N, CA, C and O atoms as CSV, one atom per row, in Angstrom:
chain,resi,resn,atom,element,x,y,z
A,1,LEU,N,N,-3.516,-0.893,30.325
A,1,LEU,CA,C,-4.493,0.090,29.900
A,1,LEU,C,C,-5.334,-0.489,28.764
A,1,LEU,O,O,-4.805,-1.159,27.876
A,2,PRO,N,N,-6.621,-0.237,28.791
A,2,PRO,CA,C,-7.489,-0.837,27.771
A,2,PRO,C,C,-7.301,-0.195,26.397
A,2,PRO,O,O,-7.036,1.002,26.282
A,3,GLN,N,N,-7.443,-1.014,25.370
A,3,GLN,CA,C,-7.416,-0.502,24.003
A,3,GLN,C,C,-8.834,-0.208,23.521
A,3,GLN,O,O,-9.039,0.584,22.601
A,4,TYR,N,N,-9.816,-0.864,24.161
A,4,TYR,CA,C,-11.232,-0.675,23.834
A,4,TYR,C,C,-12.031,-0.602,25.125
A,4,TYR,O,O,-11.728,-1.304,26.090
A,5,ILE,N,N,-13.039,0.240,25.141
A,5,ILE,CA,C,-14.022,0.292,26.224
A,5,ILE,C,C,-15.379,0.236,25.555
A,5,ILE,O,O,-15.688,1.068,24.702
A,6,ASP,N,N,-16.190,-0.736,25.933
A,6,ASP,CA,C,-17.521,-0.931,25.347
A,6,ASP,C,C,-17.443,-1.042,23.826
A,6,ASP,O,O,-18.243,-0.443,23.107
A,7,ASP,N,N,-16.481,-1.808,23.351
A,7,ASP,CA,C,-16.274,-2.046,21.915
A,7,ASP,C,C,-15.951,-0.790,21.119
A,7,ASP,O,O,-16.090,-0.780,19.896
A,8,THR,N,N,-15.521,0.267,21.798
A,8,THR,CA,C,-15.118,1.505,21.124
A,8,THR,C,C,-13.640,1.744,21.421
A,8,THR,O,O,-13.209,1.643,22.569
A,9,GLU,N,N,-12.877,2.057,20.398
A,9,GLU,CA,C,-11.431,2.219,20.541
A,9,GLU,C,C,-11.079,3.391,21.465
A,9,GLU,O,O,-11.670,4.467,21.379
A,10,VAL,N,N,-10.116,3.160,22.340
A,10,VAL,CA,C,-9.541,4.229,23.158
A,10,VAL,C,C,-8.496,4.914,22.288
A,10,VAL,O,O,-7.498,4.299,21.913
A,11,VAL,N,N,-8.720,6.186,21.966
A,11,VAL,CA,C,-7.809,6.898,21.066
A,11,VAL,C,C,-6.792,7.745,21.815
A,11,VAL,O,O,-5.785,8.161,21.244
A,12,LYS,N,N,-7.056,8.003,23.103
A,12,LYS,CA,C,-6.118,8.804,23.889
A,12,LYS,C,C,-6.230,8.400,25.355
A,12,LYS,O,O,-7.329,8.198,25.871
A,13,THR,N,N,-5.096,8.286,26.012
A,13,THR,CA,C,-5.053,7.999,27.443
A,13,THR,C,C,-4.155,9.034,28.092
A,13,THR,O,O,-3.040,9.277,27.631
A,14,ASP,N,N,-4.645,9.644,29.167
A,14,ASP,CA,C,-3.873,10.633,29.921
A,14,ASP,C,C,-3.862,10.189,31.381
A,14,ASP,O,O,-4.923,10.027,31.984
A,15,THR,N,N,-2.681,9.991,31.953
A,15,THR,CA,C,-2.566,9.557,33.338
A,15,THR,C,C,-2.051,10.670,34.258
A,15,THR,O,O,-1.535,10.395,35.341
A,16,THR,N,N,-2.191,11.911,33.826
A,16,THR,CA,C,-1.730,13.048,34.624
A,16,THR,C,C,-2.480,13.152,35.948
A,16,THR,O,O,-1.867,13.360,36.995
A,17,ASP,N,N,-3.795,13.010,35.906
A,17,ASP,CA,C,-4.628,13.156,37.110
A,17,ASP,C,C,-5.600,11.985,37.183
A,17,ASP,O,O,-6.812,12.175,37.081
A,18,GLY,N,N,-5.079,10.784,37.359
A,18,GLY,CA,C,-5.907,9.592,37.335
A,18,GLY,C,C,-5.769,8.924,35.978
A,18,GLY,O,O,-4.711,8.985,35.351
A,19,PHE,N,N,-6.838,8.289,35.530
A,19,PHE,CA,C,-6.856,7.622,34.230
A,19,PHE,C,C,-7.982,8.220,33.402
A,19,PHE,O,O,-9.159,7.981,33.674
A,20,HIS,N,N,-7.618,8.993,32.397
A,20,HIS,CA,C,-8.586,9.661,31.529
A,20,HIS,C,C,-8.494,9.021,30.149
A,20,HIS,O,O,-7.472,9.114,29.470
A,21,PHE,N,N,-9.595,8.363,29.746
A,21,PHE,CA,C,-9.641,7.667,28.468
A,21,PHE,C,C,-10.597,8.402,27.532
A,21,PHE,O,O,-11.753,8.638,27.883
A,22,THR,N,N,-10.122,8.760,26.353
A,22,THR,CA,C,-10.968,9.353,25.327
A,22,THR,C,C,-11.212,8.293,24.265
A,22,THR,O,O,-10.270,7.692,23.748
A,23,LEU,N,N,-12.487,8.068,23.942
A,23,LEU,CA,C,-12.855,7.043,22.982
A,23,LEU,C,C,-13.045,7.646,21.592
A,23,LEU,O,O,-13.177,8.862,21.447
A,24,ALA,N,N,-13.058,6.797,20.586
A,24,ALA,CA,C,-13.161,7.238,19.194
A,24,ALA,C,C,-14.436,8.021,18.914
A,24,ALA,O,O,-14.462,8.842,17.996
A,25,ASP,N,N,-15.497,7.785,19.686
A,25,ASP,CA,C,-16.759,8.507,19.465
A,25,ASP,C,C,-16.867,9.760,20.334
A,25,ASP,O,O,-17.963,10.291,20.508
A,26,THR,N,N,-15.761,10.236,20.876
A,26,THR,CA,C,-15.615,11.411,21.752
A,26,THR,C,C,-16.155,11.198,23.156
A,26,THR,O,O,-16.102,12.123,23.966
A,27,THR,N,N,-16.670,10.024,23.478
A,27,THR,CA,C,-17.006,9.696,24.863
A,27,THR,C,C,-15.710,9.688,25.663
A,27,THR,O,O,-14.661,9.318,25.136
A,28,TRP,N,N,-15.773,10.094,26.939
A,28,TRP,CA,C,-14.585,9.975,27.775
A,28,TRP,C,C,-14.951,9.424,29.143
A,28,TRP,O,O,-16.088,9.536,29.602
A,29,LEU,N,N,-13.945,8.823,29.784
A,29,LEU,CA,C,-14.063,8.222,31.102
A,29,LEU,C,C,-12.866,8.665,31.923
A,29,LEU,O,O,-11.729,8.614,31.455
A,30,LEU,N,N,-13.127,9.105,33.164
A,30,LEU,CA,C,-12.056,9.502,34.076
A,30,LEU,C,C,-12.225,8.740,35.381
A,30,LEU,O,O,-13.291,8.778,35.995
A,31,ILE,N,N,-11.178,8.053,35.801
A,31,ILE,CA,C,-11.150,7.344,37.078
A,31,ILE,C,C,-9.999,7.946,37.875
A,31,ILE,O,O,-8.842,7.877,37.459
A,32,ARG,N,N,-10.326,8.541,39.029
A,32,ARG,CA,C,-9.272,9.195,39.815
A,32,ARG,C,C,-9.632,9.225,41.289
A,32,ARG,O,O,-10.806,9.167,41.652
A,33,PHE,N,N,-8.628,9.315,42.124
A,33,PHE,CA,C,-8.844,9.520,43.549
A,33,PHE,C,C,-9.040,11.000,43.809
A,33,PHE,O,O,-8.408,11.845,43.175
A,34,SER,N,N,-9.927,11.306,44.752
A,34,SER,CA,C,-10.148,12.687,45.159
A,34,SER,C,C,-8.864,13.233,45.762
A,34,SER,O,O,-8.111,12.498,46.401
A,35,GLY,N,N,-8.619,14.503,45.561
A,35,GLY,CA,C,-7.460,15.141,46.157
A,35,GLY,C,C,-7.710,15.640,47.560
A,35,GLY,O,O,-6.775,16.067,48.238
A,36,THR,N,N,-8.974,15.596,48.020
A,36,THR,CA,C,-9.307,16.164,49.324
A,36,THR,C,C,-9.940,15.180,50.308
A,36,THR,O,O,-10.070,15.485,51.494
A,37,GLU,N,N,-10.334,14.001,49.819
A,37,GLU,CA,C,-10.946,13.012,50.705
A,37,GLU,C,C,-10.656,11.611,50.188
A,37,GLU,O,O,-10.320,11.449,49.015
A,38,PRO,N,N,-10.777,10.592,51.038
A,38,PRO,CA,C,-10.461,9.224,50.618
A,38,PRO,C,C,-11.587,8.607,49.778
A,38,PRO,O,O,-12.277,7.689,50.221
A,39,VAL,N,N,-11.756,9.124,48.567
A,39,VAL,CA,C,-12.851,8.717,47.690
A,39,VAL,C,C,-12.310,8.491,46.281
A,39,VAL,O,O,-11.480,9.255,45.787
A,40,LEU,N,N,-12.797,7.426,45.644
A,40,LEU,CA,C,-12.499,7.194,44.236
A,40,LEU,C,C,-13.627,7.803,43.431
A,40,LEU,O,O,-14.796,7.509,43.680
A,41,ARG,N,N,-13.295,8.642,42.478
A,41,ARG,CA,C,-14.308,9.300,41.653
A,41,ARG,C,C,-14.257,8.735,40.231
A,41,ARG,O,O,-13.184,8.478,39.685
A,42,ILE,N,N,-15.433,8.552,39.653
A,42,ILE,CA,C,-15.530,8.055,38.285
A,42,ILE,C,C,-16.490,8.969,37.537
A,42,ILE,O,O,-17.652,9.112,37.916
A,43,TYR,N,N,-15.992,9.582,36.477
A,43,TYR,CA,C,-16.766,10.516,35.669
A,43,TYR,C,C,-16.821,10.014,34.228
A,43,TYR,O,O,-15.905,9.332,33.768
A,44,ALA,N,N,-17.885,10.352,33.524
A,44,ALA,CA,C,-17.964,10.044,32.101
A,44,ALA,C,C,-18.810,11.095,31.409
A,44,ALA,O,O,-19.681,11.716,32.018
A,45,GLU,N,N,-18.540,11.282,30.134
A,45,GLU,CA,C,-19.354,12.164,29.304
A,45,GLU,C,C,-19.540,11.487,27.958
A,45,GLU,O,O,-18.597,10.930,27.397
A,46,SER,N,N,-20.761,11.537,27.446
A,46,SER,CA,C,-21.063,10.932,26.155
A,46,SER,C,C,-22.205,11.689,25.499
A,46,SER,O,O,-22.672,12.703,26.017
A,47,ASN,N,N,-22.650,11.186,24.353
A,47,ASN,CA,C,-23.722,11.859,23.628
A,47,ASN,C,C,-25.110,11.508,24.162
A,47,ASN,O,O,-26.104,12.065,23.698
A,48,SER,N,N,-25.192,10.593,25.131
A,48,SER,CA,C,-26.481,10.274,25.748
A,48,SER,C,C,-26.267,9.882,27.204
A,48,SER,O,O,-25.206,9.380,27.575
A,49,LEU,N,N,-27.272,10.115,28.011
A,49,LEU,CA,C,-27.206,9.762,29.427
A,49,LEU,C,C,-27.045,8.255,29.593
A,49,LEU,O,O,-26.284,7.799,30.447
A,50,THR,N,N,-27.756,7.488,28.784
A,50,THR,CA,C,-27.682,6.028,28.869
A,50,THR,C,C,-26.263,5.538,28.617
A,50,THR,O,O,-25.760,4.678,29.340
A,51,ARG,N,N,-25.626,6.081,27.602
A,51,ARG,CA,C,-24.244,5.677,27.283
A,51,ARG,C,C,-23.291,6.101,28.391
A,51,ARG,O,O,-22.408,5.329,28.767
A,52,ALA,N,N,-23.448,7.302,28.918
A,52,ALA,CA,C,-22.584,7.766,30.001
A,52,ALA,C,C,-22.735,6.866,31.232
A,52,ALA,O,O,-21.742,6.519,31.872
A,53,GLU,N,N,-23.958,6.494,31.560
A,53,GLU,CA,C,-24.189,5.608,32.700
A,53,GLU,C,C,-23.540,4.245,32.475
A,53,GLU,O,O,-22.981,3.661,33.403
A,54,LYS,N,N,-23.612,3.741,31.250
A,54,LYS,CA,C,-22.992,2.455,30.926
A,54,LYS,C,C,-21.475,2.543,31.066
A,54,LYS,O,O,-20.843,1.630,31.597
A,55,ILE,N,N,-20.893,3.640,30.591
A,55,ILE,CA,C,-19.445,3.825,30.674
A,55,ILE,C,C,-19.012,3.943,32.136
A,55,ILE,O,O,-17.957,3.429,32.507
A,56,ILE,N,N,-19.808,4.611,32.968
A,56,ILE,CA,C,-19.484,4.707,34.394
A,56,ILE,C,C,-19.495,3.317,35.026
A,56,ILE,O,O,-18.603,2.989,35.807
A,57,LYS,N,N,-20.489,2.502,34.699
A,57,LYS,CA,C,-20.526,1.125,35.232
A,57,LYS,C,C,-19.302,0.332,34.789
A,57,LYS,O,O,-18.751,-0.434,35.579
A,58,LEU,N,N,-18.867,0.500,33.548
A,58,LEU,CA,C,-17.671,-0.164,33.076
A,58,LEU,C,C,-16.439,0.360,33.818
A,58,LEU,O,O,-15.526,-0.405,34.131
A,59,GLY,N,N,-16.416,1.658,34.097
A,59,GLY,CA,C,-15.322,2.243,34.883
A,59,GLY,C,C,-15.263,1.673,36.280
A,59,GLY,O,O,-14.181,1.413,36.805
A,60,GLN,N,N,-16.441,1.474,36.899
A,60,GLN,CA,C,-16.490,0.857,38.224
A,60,GLN,C,C,-15.913,-0.553,38.173
A,60,GLN,O,O,-15.157,-0.952,39.059
A,61,LYS,N,N,-16.264,-1.291,37.152
A,61,LYS,CA,C,-15.755,-2.652,36.988
A,61,LYS,C,C,-14.234,-2.626,36.797
A,61,LYS,O,O,-13.518,-3.438,37.383
A,62,MET,N,N,-13.744,-1.687,35.971
A,62,MET,CA,C,-12.314,-1.571,35.737
A,62,MET,C,C,-11.572,-1.258,37.041
A,62,MET,O,O,-10.469,-1.754,37.270
A,63,ALA,N,N,-12.196,-0.422,37.901
A,63,ALA,CA,C,-11.568,-0.019,39.160
A,63,ALA,C,C,-11.766,-1.046,40.270
A,63,ALA,O,O,-11.163,-0.938,41.337
A,64,GLY,N,N,-12.612,-2.039,40.016
A,64,GLY,CA,C,-12.841,-3.073,41.021
A,64,GLY,C,C,-13.780,-2.661,42.139
A,64,GLY,O,O,-13.686,-3.164,43.259
A,65,VAL,N,N,-14.693,-1.734,41.829
A,65,VAL,CA,C,-15.675,-1.313,42.852
A,65,VAL,C,C,-17.083,-1.546,42.372
A,65,VAL,O,O,-18.037,-1.254,43.094
């Protein structure tokens, strides 16, 4: 599990429903398989659209897609 994502510390990791990483700046990333179809889903939330898009791209890289 990563300790940093995009040079920001991962302060919390939850593996209950996939991999949910909360970063020190309150950005979060979730990588999980769909419960209803054969799809990998990657979600992110941040203080800007640009940052969220960057985090999603990093999530794709982490997941190997």
